N, C-alpha and C positions, 0 to 999 in steps of 0.2 A: 669311135665314130658313131656307133649306134646310140651312145649316150647323148652325143651332140644332137643327133636327129630327134631323139625323144624330147630333149630339152627344148629344141626349136618348135616341135609340134605342140608341146605344152604351152609355150609362149603364144604361138599362133591361135591356139584354142582359147587361151585367156583373152587375147586381144579381140577375137571374134565375139566372145561372151560379153566382154566389156562394151564392144561396139553395139551389140544387140541390146544390152541393158541401157546404154546411153540413148539409143534410138527409141526404146520403149519409154524411158523417162521423158525424152523430148516430146514424144507424141502425147504422153499423159499430161504433160504440163503446159506445153507451148503451142499446140496445134488446135485450130478451130474445131470445137466439138458440138456445135449447135446444129440442129436439124429442122429449124423452122424458118419460114420465109419473111415473117414480119420483122420490123426493126427490133422488137423486144417481146418477150413472153414472161408472164408473171405467175408465180406460184404462191400459195398461202400455206404456211407451215404452222400447224396447230401447236398449242401449248402441250408439252409432254409428248410430242411426236417422236416416233422411233426413226432410226436411220433408214430402215427398210421402207417406211412410209414416205420419207423425203425422196428416196431413190425411185420409188414407184411414181411419184408425181413428176420427177424429172425425166424419167425414161423416154416418154414420147417426144421430149424436146431435144434429146441428145443423139448424136450419131453412135456413140459407143458408151454405154452405161458402165461397162466393165472398167475402162480406164479411169472414169470418174470415181467409181467406188474405191479403186485401189489407191488413188491419190488422196481421197477423202480420209481413208484409214491412216495413210502415212502422215497426213497433216493433223490427225487426231480430231477431225471434225465430227466423227461419229459419236464422240463423247462430249461435244460442245454445241449441240443443236439449239438454235435460237428461234423462237416463234415469230411470226410476222408475215408481211407481204414483201416478196423479193422479186425483182425484175432483172432478167438476164437479157443482155443485148446480143443481137446476131453477131457471130464471129468470135464470141468469147471462148477462151481456152478453159480447160478444167480448172486450172489454177485461178483464173479470173472468176469462174463460177463459184468456187469454194469461198474465195475471199468475199464475194458478193453476198452469198447466203449466210455468211458468218457475221457480217457487220453492217450491211446496208439495208436495214429495215425501212421499207418505203411507206410513207404515210398515205392514208386513204382520205377521201373527201366524204364525210358523212353529212347527209341532209335530211331534214324532216320539217314538216309543217302541217297544220290543220288536223292533228291527231286529236280525237275527241275524248280520249281517256289514256291513263297510264298504260293500260293493256295494249291499246292500239300503238302507242309510242314504242313500247317494248318490242312489239312485233316488227315495226318499221326499222328500229335500230338494229335488231338481231339479224336483219337481212344484209347489214353493211359491215358489221364487225364480228369478232369471234364469239363474244358473249351471247348466250342464248336468252330467249325471252323470259324463261322462268327465273334465271339468276337476275336479270334486269329488273323484273317486277319486285323480287325480294329486296333488292338494293334500294329501289326507288320508294318503297313503302316501309322501309325500316323505321320503326318508331323512334329509336334513339337518334338516328340521323335527322329525322324531321323535327323532333323536339329541340335538338341542339341548335338548329338553324331557324327556328321560329315558324315551322310549318306543321300541318297535319295532313291527314289523308285527303281532306276536301280541298286543300290549297296546293297540294304537292305538284299538280300539273303545271302550276304557274312558274315553277323553277326553270322549266325547259323553254328557252327562247327559240322559236323556229328560225333556223338559219342553216348555213353550211359551215361545217367545222373540220379542220384537219387534225387527225389523230392517227395513232397506229392501229392497224387491223386487230392486233392481239390485245387491245385494251379490254380489261375485264369489267364486270358490271359495276363494282365499287369505284373503279377509276373513272369510268364514264360518268357516274353520278357526281363525283367530285369535280370533274372537269366542267360539267354543266352548271354546277353551283358557282364555280369560279366565273363562268361566262355570264351567269345571272347577275353577279355582283358587279362585273365589268359593265354590263348593260345599264345597270342602275347607277349611272355616274351622277356627279353633283348637279348637273343641269336637270336631269330627269327627276332627281329627288326633290329639288326645289320646286319644280312644276307640280309634282304630286302634293307637296306640302301646301301649295297655294290653293288647291281645291280640297284641302283637308282629307286627303286619302293616302293611305299607306301603299307602298308598291304592290302588296298582295291584293289590295282592294282595286287598284288600277287594273291589274291583270284580270280580275273578275269582271269589272265593268267593260273592259276592252273585249272580253270574250262575248259579251252580249252585243256590243256594237258590231263585232265581226260577224256574228250570226245574223244580225239584222241586215247587213249590207256588205258585200264583197267589193263595192265600189269605193276605192280609196278617196275619190274626190268628194264624196258626201259623208264619209265616216266622221269627220270633225263636226258636221252639223248634227248628226244623230247623237254623237257624244254630248254635244251642247244641250240637246233636249233632256237627256238623262241627268246631266249636271244641274240643269234648271229644276228638275223634279226633286233631286236630292236636296238642293239648297232650300227649296220651298217645303220640304218635309212631305212631299207627295210620294205615294207608292210608285215604283218604277213601271209597273204594268207592262212588262216586257214579254211578248209572246214567246220568244225563244226559251225563256226560263220555264214556261208551261210545258213546252215540248220536252225539255230536259227532265222535268218532274215526272211527266207521263212515261217516259222511256225507262224510268226506274221501276215501273210496275210490271208485273208479269203479263197482264192483259195487253200490254203494248209491245211486248217482245216480238220483233220481226215485222212490226207495223210502221209504215212511214206516214207521219201526220203531215198532210198538205194544207190543212185548214184548221186553225184554232177555233174551237167551239166553246160555248158557255160551260159545258160539262168539264172542260179542262181547267176552267177557272176555279172549280170546286175541289180540285185535288189538294189534299192536305199535305203540303211539303214545304220545307223552308225555302225551296227554290221557286215556290209559287209567289211571284212578286205582285200578284193581284191581291193575295191574302195577307202577305207579310211585307211591311215597309222596309226600306233600306236595301242594301245589297244582299244577294244570296250568300251562302257560306263559302263558296269558292267558284272558280271558273267553270263554265258549262262546256268549255271546249278550249282549244289552243288558239289564241288570237294571233293574227299576223302582226308583225312589228308596225305596220301602217295603222292598225287599229289601236295598238298601245299608244303610239304617238298621237293618234287622233284624240284620245282621251286627255293626254297631257297638253295638247294644243287645241282643245275643243273650241269650236266656233261660238263666240259670244253673240247671242241673239235673244229674241223673246218668244221663240217657239217652244210649245209644251207638248205638241202632238205631231205625229206623222203616220202616214198610211202608205201602203204600196201603191205605186202608180201603174194603173192598168195600161196606159199608153206607152210607158217606158219601163218594160220589165227589168227588174234589178235595181230600179230607182224608187224614190219616195216623194210624196207630196207632204209639205209641212204646213202646220197651222198654228195660229196663236190662240184661237178660241175653240171651244168644244163644238160649237155649231158648225164651224168650217170643217173641223176634223170629221164630224159625223157625215158631212156631205162627201168628203174624200173617201172615208171608209165605206160608205154605202155604194159609191161608184165601184170600188174594188170588189165588194161582195157581189154586185151584179155581174161583174166580169167573171168571177169564180163560178157563179151559177151557170153562165153561158158556156163555160168550159166543162161543165159537168163535174166540177170538183166539189164534193159534198163533205169530205172528211179528211 
């Protein structure tokens, strides 16, 4: 009799244990474990992140970190951590969360424009993906990479077409560089290559001229006309005499570090630099900044006209007055100089 009671007690205890275990497993796997109110919450898992780091990032988002960790170990996630951006939806179970951070790396939208140097570009990109600015600079200035693809340190900025791109957050510096080279080649389709050829410019040279046009005017409506002025000068073997190139040359000198040049003076025209387009004919060695796509296409679709000169328009800030003769240009330029004097802008 006692034996039967003991056996029954053992069975009951076993059933209770199994019920408890089943309840625990059910809660660990199939019950909502999210603790945030938004529709979703995202985490960024670094390359080589440990499970404890992932768990620490998730803890504020979960009701019970213990059940998540237990199931993660049981499903061997702790030894198979994948870097990237992962988004957890409200109401997900631990099982859903583990499956998500194991396989659903979510792409990010990376954007950049108007970066004046590779250093500035690296800093901007490093804010948006895992790669840091030091690694990005190293990759973008790698001499073997540049030589293999027909660039050098002076033309390297032209590889990076300002736009928005979708890629994974854990993209490293080399992969970012290769992706941008691929986008550069895609940008230079047959149509653009033919247009560049028609004005006897290589894509790298178009990028250089576009950077000057972009610095001259941010007004897309007049960029093709400004580009036309410079194309006319190039075709006539005139020096470009582009003021933005003087500023660029000056900013390379120690005496102009931290200085903002608001007015180009005759002394700037004496700077001995290949970027001084008053001293040296033709295009400078490379872009003086990152041109918008509008400026690139403005060069490729430049306005055909007889203008050889332009000066800032005092009555319409941001726009310019164009001239066919030097005498007319001098009148326009003098008008703008008087405006600068009135504004107290001396340098």
